[in-house]
N, C-alpha and C positions, 0 to 999 in steps of 0.2 A: 535757739540753737546757735545762734549767731552771738547773741548775748552772753551765753553760756561759756563758749568759746573766749570772749573778750574777757570775762572775770577769771578764768582759770589762766589766762595768758599773764594776766596782770599780777595775781596772787601768787603763780609759780615763779614767777620772775622777782617779786616782794622777798618770798620767804628763800628760795634756794639761788638767786641770782647773785650773791656774793661768792659763794662757791664757786659759780660758774665762771665769774670775773676775775678771781684768784687763778682758776685752772688756765684760762683762754690767755690772759696777759702773761703769766709766766710762760707759757708757750710762744707766745709771739717774740719774747726776749731771747730765749732759747734758739729762734730758727738763726740768729745770728751768733750763736755759742762759738763756732771754730775762729772768728774775727773776735771776740771778746775773749777766747782763752787764749789767743796769740798774743793781742795786748797787754794782757794783765800778766804772763808768762812767757813774756818775750825771749826770753835767754833758754828756756826749754823748747822753742820752737825754732829755733836756727837751721836753716838749711843751706846747704853750698850745693850750687849748680857744677859739677864737675863734668857732665855728661855719662856719667856713669854713677848707678847707684851699688853699695854693696846689700849682700842679702841679708836676711833673717838671721843665717846661722853666723855671720861676721859681726852682727849688730850685738846678738847675744854673747859673743866671746870678749867684746868690748865691756859690757855690763859684768861679766863673770870675772874680767881681770879688774875690774874696780872694785866688786864686793863678791868674793867667791862663794859665799854663804847664801846669794841671793836664791831664791826656789821661782824660778820663772813659769808662769802659767798662762799668761796670755800676751801676744805678741802682736801689734797691729802697726801698719805704716800708713802715716796720714800725712799728706803733703809735705812728703819729705823728710820726714821724719819717723822714727821708729820709736813706738812707745812700750817700755816690756813691764809688763806687770806681775806682781805675785798674789795669789789667791787671798792672801793677808792685807787687808787694804790698809792697815797701818804701816807695812813695810813701804809702801810707795811705788812710785814707777821711776823707771830709769830713762832718758830721753837721750837717744843716739843720731847724729845726722847723718841720714843714709848717704849723702854723697862724698863723706870722708869716711864715715864709720867709727868718728870721736866721739865721746860721751857730752852731752851737752850739759847735763845735770840730773837732780835728782830731787824727787818732790812730789807732792800729792796734788795731782791736775784735776781732781773732784771736790776739793775742798772751797771755802769760801762762799760767796753769794751764789756764782754760778753752778757749784755744788747742789745747795739748797735748792736753786728752782729747778733743777734736773730730779732730785728727789723729790719735790712737790709735783711738777706735773707726771711724770714718768711713771712714778711709782706709791703717789698718793702716800709721802713721807713714809714709806716702809723699806728702803735701801739701806740697810745697814752698812755703816762705814762712810754713808752721806751727813753731810750738816742735815739737823733737823728732824732725825729719825726718831720716832714715835713706836717705840716697842706696842702699846697694846692695838695701834693700826696693823701692825704687822702679823698681827693673830687671825686665824681662821674666822671668817664670820657665821652668822646663822644662816646666809646663803649657801655655804659650800655643799657642794652635791645636790643641789636642787636642781634638778632637770637640765637647767640652759647653762648653768652656773659649775666651775670648775672645785675640786675636792680642796685646793688650796688657796681659794678667793677669799682675800683679806679684807678687813674692813677698808684698809685704802682704796684697794681695788672697787670695793662697793660705791666709795663718794667719787671716786673716777668715773665708774658706769653711770651713776645715777647724773653727773654733770654732762655726760656725753648722751644719755635719753632727755634731758630735760633740753639741751640744746637742740635737738632733733625737733621736738615737741613745740620750741618756743619758732624755731625757724619755719615751720609747717604750718602753725596755728597764724604766726604773723602776716606768711604771705596771705592766707584766705580772709583775715581780718584787712589788710591792707587794699584788695583788691577793689577799684572801684566803680568796675563795671568796664565794657569795650567803649561805651559811649564819653565816659569820664577817664578813663586811663591816666591822660595827660597830667590829672590834677594829683595822681599819686608821684608824681616826682617834682612837684613845686616847692619852693619854701617860701612861705610868705614874712619876708623881713618888713619891720616897723607897724607889725600889725599888733605888738607884744609878746612878751615873753612866750606866753601858752602856745599862740598858733605858730610861733618860730621854733619851739621846740617839739612840739607835736609833729609837725611837719619834717622835720631833721629826723625825728625818731622812725616816722615811716619809709623817709629816702635811704637811709643808711641801712635800714632793717631790710628792706628788699633788694639794695643791689649787694648786701652781702648774704643774702639769705643761702644762696646755692654753697657757696664754701662753707658756713655754718654748719650747711646740713651735711655735709661730706664729712667735715672733722667731728660731729657727732655720731655719726654712722661709724666711722673708722674708729673713734674711740671706743665707741661702745664693743666693737669686734676685739679692741685690744684686751678688755678687761672680761666681756662674756662671751664664752665658746660658742653658746647656742646662734649668737647674731651668725657668726662665718657660716654656720651649718647652714642657717636659713636663705644667707645669700646662694650658696654653691647650690642649694636644691631648686631655688628660683629661677637661677640663671643659666643652669646647665654646667654648672663647674664640678669638679672632683676634688670632696673634701678630704684634706689630709688623714691618714690613719692615726689611731692612738700611740703607735709605735713608731711614727714616722722619723723622729729623732733617736732611736733605738740601733746601736751599731748588734750586728750578728754577734755571738759567743767569738772570742778569737780561736782559730785553730790552734796557735802554738803559744798560749800566753808565755809559758817558761823560756821560751827562746830569747834571742836578743832582740831587743827594740830598733827600728830602721830610723835613721837619721832624720831631723829635723828637714834635710834639701830634702831627703827620698821623699818625704811626705808631700812636700808642696810640688815637686816634680811628679809627682804621681797625680796629685790633684789639677796642675795645670794642665797635664798630657791628657786629662777625662774631659776638659775644655780647651781645645788648642786656640793659641791665641790670646788666652787669659792670664789676667794676672792677678797675683795672690797681694791680700793687704791685709788678715787677720788670721791668726792660728791661735788655736787653744790647744794646751800642750796636754799628752797622755797624764792620768792622774791614777791612783788606787781604785780600783773598780770602774775605771773608764780608760780602758787599754786603746786609746785611739786619738788622732790628732783631727781635730775641727780645722777645716780651711775655709775662709771667705775669698771667692774670687770675684772680681769686677768682669763682668762679658760683655763684649759690645760699646765699650766706652764712648760715649760721642761727648760733643761740645756742651751740651745742654747739662749733662750730667757730670761735666770734671770738675766744676767746682766744690764739691760738697764734700769739704775736709773730715766731716766725722762720720762719713757713709762708707762703710765697708766693702759691701759688694752686692752684687744681685744674686749670688751663688754661693750654698753652701753644702759643703761635703765631709763626709768623715772617712778617715782612712785609717785602716788598721794598723797599729802601734808595731806589729809585728810581719805584717806582710801587705807590702804596698798594691799587691793586686786585688787584696780588698777593698772596695770602695761602696760607700752608701751616699746617695745624694738624698741630704737632709731638705735642701730648698733647691730643687732643680728647675729645669726650664718649664713654663708653665705650657699645660696642655690643652688647656682651653683658652677663650679670650677672658670668661669670668673669671680664670684663675689668673690670668696674666694682670687684670685690675686688682684682685684681691691682693697677690703675692708682690708680684713687681712695683705696683703704682701706689697701693694705699697706704704703707708704711713711710718709707723714703723721702715718696713725692707729695702725694694728695695732704697727707697731714704733717709731717715736720717740715718738708721742702729742702731736707740738707742736703737733697742729692742733686739740687741746680745751685747754680752760682749766686753770687751776693745780690745781682741786679734783681733776678728773678725774684729771688726771696724777699724784696720789699713790698711786693703784694701780699704774701705771708704775712709779713708783719703787720700792716695796715691793717686787713681783715682779721686777725688776730686783736688788734686794739677794738674792735667794733663793738663787743659785749660791754666793754667800759664804756664806751659812747652812749651804748643804747641805757645803759643803766643810770647814765648821768640824765639823760634826756627824758628818760622814762620817770626818775624822781621827780625831777623837776614840774612835769606836767602833774603826777600823782600829788604833788604838794599843793600846787594852784586848784588843784580840783577839792582837796581837804578842805582848803582855807575857804574857797567859797562854798562847799558843803556848810561849814560852821558856821560862815555868816548867814547863810539862809535861815537856819537852824535858829540863830539869835532872834532873827527878825522876826520869824515865826512867834518866837516864845514871847516878844515884845510885844507884838498885835494882839496875841491873844492874854496878856496881863493888862493892856490898855483898856482903863474904863470907858463904859459903853456913853455916848453922849445922847443926853436927852432929847425926844424927837421937837 
């Protein structure tokens, strides 16, 4: 049993390890996406501390003054800057200083290397409009509509789901393989230096793997949950949570669709009144066939959560575009501890880490690089094993071919 586990752990790493390393290393870099985006596009991220921020409506008015034909679809407030985007990615994004209401500039904040890494790690190269988009990966896979899988599960989602499942298997099997027993458990944390490359790299592989096992297991499970809907259902069923319904993000049919639309400010005020003391951080505008505003709110902000410049919020509401009294909670307050873990912590904190400040995110960055370090040390020991095996086979052949001496 143990031998079979070792063999499957080793060959699973060899066959699919590169996919896992690419996904995890890109995720480690994206931990610092807010800082990297600000450094590479500093002009767009200019913010002025005036003691008072202009509202979403004022920011959109500044954009329309600069470009009257711009069709705003998404508005977000990130670290003192409004980013206003169109549903057409080619139209780019306008940046507005929230302190002054003045235009910082216009551009594509999702281009370049960072945009490619987002497309790779978050979408499996299926996000159209981002660098690296691969059309065939965005097509529905053969697994679409299979039991645990959604009807629109793409090939890119399959790759991400497989990498998550592999990470879970390697983390669990690695713990079992590593465990030296109660009497010798200290040996599992030693690194033999000066005993040769094989001993050093084998020990490093074991120590890195066991130290990073829990974070890697969490990332594997949360990554699978993002791509495979059945994982979340199993979690809720096993932990007493309440699974979201299939229509959780569907707004009820508007009662007065032919009437005038409420203003952006009215929609935001209605959403914030639903959660007193909250702050709107993202708004999706109404569109044809979707006559409602989507409003993300940050509720109960603390120092730990204040550094996440890319984090929108922890509550999402739908507000009818014609009646502000009609509100639906798309993502509301968790009703159980199970839901709090899955809904409030799994994505922004446990997986991405973007809801915490840069100092805390260093832990996510370091652990995100451990699959790369495990691949390097694992390949090193595997290479030595293969070399030694070839030597043994050669010596066996040489002995077999040697003439037998006379007695």
